[in-house]
Steps between C-alpha positions, in 0.01 A plus 500: 500500500672164503655400172562854378846631425580858586834578336699819519803609302772684689760679284857540614461870576239418769691243710652750740235593753262222394279385787540126448255397772224717355563367149497145633163544670334646188647284222529131426791551257764775491694527175839669489531693171709408302796298372576416137588187306791540262504320164767254625290392802679708759310739724560871529347770715547313827603829657130584469410248769484620861833521679562209741378681814174602334450158346541347845230735639272417208555125547414523873178694429416250223556200723295656782207576269495226235618743229680372192804694377567489127741656253372649176689460173443758229253781466560872456753459219675212677384214275739516207687183593197270516462411134861397438527322836184294448594425139809302599485170690844572649415852610159400635658220708763741632231752592296244691811385689593859585141575602484199734826610663374855539172391660681276743773752587256789556234274662237607251182302438455544128525702185280731293575535129411840354593442137 
């Protein structure tokens, strides 16, 4: 129904062989799992995002089907940097700047925090 969000998490070990078009027709939001914030505001775990060729395929399927692509931060033991990062104005600002650059560079539509 209109107004509902159907989100799916896709972990890094499932990118290869993913059927992007099928995911895009069944979901409203696809969340790539997951990167990590470091206490100093930098981002680690970016190697867990789809490789460029797969990200391009995902973006095309998303654009063709009104699917939003997001990156998840944290979850599954990947949240240890959140508390220190958010506790410092300097680190928090650096994280937001790094996040904005990441979203733009990878052409992602948003972020999911799994703290």
